[in-house]
C-alpha positions as CSV (number, residue, x, y, z in Angstrom):
1,M,10.0,10.8,21.0
2,N,7.0,9.7,18.8
3,D,7.1,9.2,15.1
4,R,5.8,12.7,14.5
5,G,8.6,14.3,16.5
6,R,11.2,12.0,14.9
7,R,10.0,12.9,11.4
8,R,10.3,16.6,12.1
9,F,13.8,16.1,13.4
10,L,14.9,14.3,10.2
11,Q,13.3,16.8,8.1
12,Q,15.2,19.6,9.8
13,L,18.5,17.5,9.5
14,A,18.1,17.0,5.8
15,G,17.0,20.5,5.1
16,L,13.6,19.4,3.9
17,S,10.3,21.5,4.2
18,A,7.7,20.2,6.6
19,S,5.2,19.7,3.7
20,A,7.6,17.3,1.9
21,G,8.4,14.7,4.5
22,L,11.3,12.4,4.2
23,C,9.3,9.4,3.4
24,G,6.9,11.2,1.0
25,V,9.3,12.8,-1.5
26,G,8.7,11.2,-5.0
27,L,10.6,11.9,-8.2
28,A,8.2,14.6,-9.4
29,D,8.3,16.4,-6.0
30,A,12.1,16.0,-5.7
31,L,12.4,17.7,-9.3
32,A,10.2,20.5,-8.2
33,L,11.8,21.1,-4.7
34,G,15.3,21.1,-5.8
35,P,18.4,19.3,-4.7
36,K,18.1,20.2,-1.0
37,T,15.2,17.7,-0.7
38,Q,17.6,14.7,-1.3
39,V,18.6,12.5,1.5
40,G,22.2,11.6,2.0
41,L,24.3,8.8,3.7
42,T,27.1,10.3,5.6
43,Q,30.4,8.7,6.5
44,L,32.0,9.1,9.7
45,S,35.8,9.6,10.0
46,Y,37.8,9.2,13.5
47,R,41.1,9.2,15.0
48,G,43.2,6.2,14.7
49,G,42.4,3.0,12.5
50,N,41.1,3.1,9.1
51,A,37.8,4.7,8.7
52,M,37.3,4.2,5.1
53,P,38.2,0.6,4.0
54,R,35.4,0.5,1.5
55,V,35.5,3.9,0.0
56,T,32.9,3.4,-2.6
57,G,30.6,1.2,-0.9
58,L,28.2,3.7,0.7
59,Q,27.8,5.7,-2.5
60,R,26.9,2.7,-4.5
61,L,24.2,1.8,-1.8
62,A,22.8,5.4,-2.1
63,W,22.6,4.9,-5.7
64,E,20.7,1.8,-5.4
65,V,18.3,3.1,-2.9
66,D,17.5,6.0,-5.2
67,K,16.8,3.7,-8.1
68,R,14.9,0.9,-6.2
69,T,12.7,3.2,-3.8
70,S,10.6,6.4,-3.8
71,V,13.4,8.1,-1.7
72,D,15.4,10.7,-3.5
73,M,18.9,10.1,-2.6
74,A,22.2,12.3,-2.9
75,T,24.5,9.8,-4.4
76,R,27.7,12.0,-3.9
77,G,29.7,10.7,-0.9
78,V,30.0,13.0,2.2
79,V,32.6,12.5,5.0
80,V,32.2,14.1,8.4
81,P,34.6,13.9,11.3
82,M,33.0,12.2,14.3
83,E,34.2,15.2,16.3
84,D,32.4,17.8,14.1
85,K,29.4,19.5,15.2
86,S,27.9,19.1,11.8
87,I,26.7,15.6,12.5
88,F,23.2,17.1,13.2
89,R,22.8,18.1,9.6
90,H,23.0,14.4,8.5
91,P,20.1,12.0,9.4
92,F,22.0,8.7,8.5
93,L,25.6,8.4,9.7
94,Y,27.9,5.3,8.7
95,L,30.9,4.2,10.6
96,G,33.0,1.6,9.1
97,G,36.5,0.2,9.7
98,D,38.7,-2.9,10.0
99,Q,41.1,-1.9,12.8
100,A,41.0,-0.6,16.4
101,F,40.1,3.1,16.7
102,A,40.3,5.6,19.4
103,L,37.2,6.8,21.4
104,P,36.2,10.3,20.4
105,S,36.3,13.0,23.1
106,S,33.8,13.4,25.8
107,A,32.2,16.4,24.0
108,A,31.9,14.5,20.6
109,L,30.4,11.5,22.6
110,A,27.9,13.8,24.1
111,R,26.9,15.2,20.7
112,L,26.5,11.7,19.2
113,R,24.5,10.4,21.9
114,R,22.3,13.5,21.6
115,F,22.0,12.9,18.0
116,L,21.0,9.2,18.4
117,T,18.6,10.0,21.2
118,F,16.7,12.6,19.5
119,G,16.1,10.8,16.1
120,G,19.4,10.4,14.3
121,F,20.6,6.9,13.1
122,L,24.0,5.3,13.1
123,L,25.0,2.1,11.0
124,I,28.2,0.5,11.9
125,D,29.7,-2.0,9.5
126,S,32.7,-4.1,10.1
127,A,35.1,-4.5,7.3
128,E,37.2,-6.7,9.5
129,A,34.4,-9.2,9.6
130,R,35.9,-10.8,12.6
131,P,33.9,-11.2,16.0
132,G,36.2,-10.2,18.7
133,G,38.8,-8.5,16.5
134,P,40.1,-5.1,17.2
135,F,37.4,-3.2,15.4
136,D,34.7,-5.2,16.9
137,L,36.2,-4.5,20.3
138,S,36.4,-0.7,19.6
139,V,32.8,-0.7,18.6
140,R,31.7,-2.2,21.8
141,R,33.6,0.2,23.7
142,L,32.2,3.0,21.9
143,V,28.6,1.8,22.4
144,K,29.3,1.4,26.1
145,A,30.7,4.9,26.2
146,L,27.5,6.4,24.5
147,F,25.0,4.4,26.4
148,D,26.5,3.3,29.7
149,E,24.7,-0.2,30.5
150,R,22.9,-0.2,27.3
151,A,24.7,-3.1,25.5
152,L,24.2,-4.2,22.0
153,K,21.3,-6.6,21.5
154,K,20.7,-9.0,18.8
155,V,17.9,-8.0,16.5
156,K,15.1,-10.4,16.4
157,R,13.8,-11.7,13.1
158,Q,10.4,-10.2,13.9
159,H,11.9,-6.6,13.9
160,T,10.9,-4.2,11.2
161,L,14.4,-4.1,9.9
162,H,13.7,-7.5,8.4
163,K,10.7,-6.2,6.4
164,S,11.0,-2.5,5.9
165,F,11.2,-2.9,2.1
166,Y,12.4,-6.4,1.2
167,L,11.3,-9.5,3.4
168,L,14.7,-10.8,4.5
169,D,15.9,-13.6,6.8
170,E,19.6,-14.0,7.7
171,V,21.9,-11.2,7.4
172,V,24.7,-11.2,4.9
173,G,27.4,-8.9,3.5
174,R,30.6,-9.7,1.8
175,V,31.2,-12.6,4.1
176,T,28.7,-14.0,6.6
177,P,30.4,-14.6,10.1
178,V,27.4,-13.1,12.1
179,P,24.0,-14.0,10.4
180,Y,22.1,-11.4,12.5
181,L,22.2,-7.7,13.3
182,E,22.9,-6.1,16.7
183,G,21.6,-2.6,17.8
184,V,20.6,-0.2,20.5
185,E,17.1,0.9,21.1
186,R,16.0,4.3,22.2
187,D,12.3,5.0,22.9
188,G,11.3,1.9,21.0
189,R,13.3,2.7,17.8
190,M,16.6,1.2,16.7
191,A,19.0,4.1,16.8
192,L,22.2,2.4,16.3
193,V,22.7,-0.9,14.0
194,Y,25.8,-3.0,13.9
195,T,26.7,-5.7,11.3
196,Q,29.9,-7.6,11.1
197,N,29.4,-9.0,7.8
198,D,31.1,-6.1,5.8
199,M,28.1,-5.0,3.8
200,A,30.1,-2.2,2.2
201,G,32.5,-4.8,0.8
202,A,29.6,-6.3,-1.1
203,W,28.4,-2.9,-2.3
204,A,31.8,-1.4,-3.5
205,R,32.2,-0.7,-7.0
206,D,34.9,1.1,-8.9
207,N,34.5,3.8,-11.5
208,F,34.7,1.3,-14.2
209,G,31.7,-0.6,-12.8
210,R,33.7,-3.6,-11.6
211,W,33.0,-5.0,-8.2
212,E,35.8,-4.4,-5.9
213,Y,35.7,-7.4,-3.7
214,G,34.6,-11.1,-4.1
215,V,31.5,-12.1,-2.1
216,Y,31.8,-15.5,-0.2
217,P,30.2,-18.0,-0.1
218,G,27.1,-16.9,-2.1
219,G,28.6,-14.9,-4.9
220,A,26.3,-12.8,-7.0
221,Q,23.1,-13.8,-5.1
222,Q,24.7,-12.9,-1.7
223,R,25.7,-9.5,-3.0
224,E,22.2,-8.8,-4.0
225,M,20.9,-9.7,-0.7
226,A,23.6,-7.4,0.9
227,F,22.2,-4.6,-1.1
228,R,18.7,-5.5,-0.1
229,W,19.8,-5.4,3.5
230,G,21.4,-1.9,3.0
231,I,18.1,-0.8,1.5
232,N,16.1,-2.1,4.5
233,I,18.3,-0.4,6.8
234,V,18.1,3.0,5.0
235,M,14.3,2.6,4.8
236,Y,14.0,1.8,8.5
237,A,16.2,4.7,9.5
238,L,14.1,7.2,7.5
239,C,10.6,5.8,7.9
240,I,10.7,3.6,11.1
241,D,7.7,1.3,10.1
242,Y,6.8,1.1,6.4
243,K,3.2,0.1,7.4
244,A,2.6,3.7,8.4
245,D,4.1,5.1,5.2
246,Q,1.3,4.5,2.4
247,V,3.5,6.1,-0.2
248,H,5.8,3.0,-0.2
249,I,3.0,0.4,-0.5
250,P,3.1,0.1,-4.5
251,F,6.9,-0.2,-4.3
252,I,6.8,-2.8,-1.5
253,L,4.0,-4.9,-3.4
254,K,5.9,-4.6,-6.6
255,R,9.2,-6.1,-4.8
256,R,7.1,-8.9,-3.5
257,K,5.7,-9.5,-7.1
258,W,2.2,-9.0,-5.9
259,Q,-0.4,-7.1,-8.2
260,V,-1.4,-3.7,-7.2
261,R,-4.9,-3.0,-8.4
């Protein structure tokens, strides 16, 4: 699928008009078009295990994306069962956990495979943060069931994920056991991204504004980098390559502390 076809698919998923475009919705346009133009980050639930170990993490990331970028985000959390047909209404899916979990049914696997093949995006984030642990093994079993021989591959530092909004190097989260992302490509784009660093643990904040988990070993600076990684992943999922989306150039230049004439 080319970029135009993917963009049309994402617009349909998010309920946007073709004239708005996912990556071209600014604040003024969003206010004019109404709440249906907002993009949401959707949590997947599943059988077995613990699907929501970091309950507030994804919502907090959505808030940061909304404040730091030109994307109008829905900041209210949405949870959808992995077995549910409604996954096609949500362009960005998030799967978290810290325990082993069961594979979904063959019908659900087929739907998720179709979702990812035709433009959807899935971020998998391990709160277990332990390579080779029960959650990690379950993730690899899921990926194998989805894509047969297509194994997770290390994402190279030259990939757009490292520069879709911020210029980033090593991958961090609440902790740093694996300093890189893994992913599965479909038609030249990353359809699934996997991190074992518990990013949502660094994002999570309670209703009183307190951080829910400590970040090690880098503290506040590492937490900020975890947010930047989350924003890069969201921007990549929605826009593929920022170089083709001129609407974001002023934001990108500002983040790099360059002057915009």
